[in-house]
C-alpha positions, 0 to 999 in steps of 0.5 A: 252822290249816286248816279241817276243811271245806277239808281234806275238800274237798281229799281228796274232789277228789283221791279223785274224780280218782284214781277217774276215772283208775282207771276209765279205766285199767280201760276201756283194759285191758279185754280184748275177746273176738275173733270166735268164727266162723272163715271157714276152718272154715265149709265146706259138705258138699254142693252142691244141684243144683236142676233145673227142666225144662219139660214139653217137653224133649228132643223125639224125632222124633215131638215126644214129650218124653223123659227126659234124662241130666244129667251133673255134672262137677267140675273143678279150675281151669276153664281148659278152659271158656275156650273153648266145649266140643264136645258129641261130645267131652264126651259120648264122652270127658269125660276127654279133653275136660277132661284133668287138670282132671276130678275127678269125674263123676256122671249124673242122670236128668231127666224132663219137667216134673218138678222135682228136687233132687240133693245132690252132695258137692264134691271138696276141690279143685273150682273149677267144676261143669259140668252137661251135658244129653245132648240128642238135638239139642244146639244151639250151646253151650246144652247145658251150664251152668257153675257156680263153686264159692263161694270165700268161703262161710265169710265169708258164714256168719260174717256171718250168724251175727253177725246170728243168721241162717243161711246155707245150703249153695250151690245150682246152679240149673238150668233146662231147656227144649227142647234148652237148659239154663241155670244158675248161683247165681241163677235163670236166665231162665225159671226159676220162683224161687217154685217152688224147693222149698228155701232157697238162699243169695244170690249168693256173694261175689266178693271176699274181705272186708277182715280185721278190725283186727289185734292190733297196732292194738288194742294201740296203741289200748289203749296210747293209752287207758292214756296218756290215763288216766295223764295225767288222773290226773297232771293231777288230782293237780296240780290237787288239789295246787294247790288245797291250796296255794291253800287253805294260802295263804288260811289264812296270809293269814287268820291274818296279817289276824287278827294285824294286827287285834289288834296287841300292846300294849306293856307289856301282859301 
């Protein structure tokens, strides 16, 4: 006869193994939530043109600073920027200077020593902004500044959201001094970064981030986890069966020993 304690032990070990296998199986099959932020949906509605002029800009023949026209051109492609621009051509006929790349033109007025911020709505196909200062005495190529439209803005927005942070719309930072202009995504030399009145994002990404693992890889990983769980259950059942067989063999041996100790006496009822 098998002792009750041995039967309970065998059942308990089998139940524990089955419970572990079920837990592993559920863990392997648990559905993970995908990213809620989609970079392609995170666009920006405006470009903030931040202009910081010194008091001595666009001097007239008497040395008096004058207000300066600042034209913002939006281009598609930017091939015309591969060679230096011609001031007279851009000033008099921008459509001819930029050709079919020109999407939009706006003109702002900048006053000496007066910082300002302008919000410009970007064209859907725009790849570059060009800020052109209409100086009285333009020098070389220092009368215009180029700015590339961020290509991966949405990825920066999503990365910030994961950290419970915000990523602002882009800024075109422009510094004007004398008859020169400079600008970009970061404060150009001479610009007082501490005096910028708005919050601007850091330099945009230049390379597209690597995409997360696709669904096939995740499924393969889940499949491997399920296989491991099934193996664990199978091995556990085998171990429990072996333990039961060993216990049964021990009981038989014990019964045989008791028979040897008390052999039957011939002729005795």
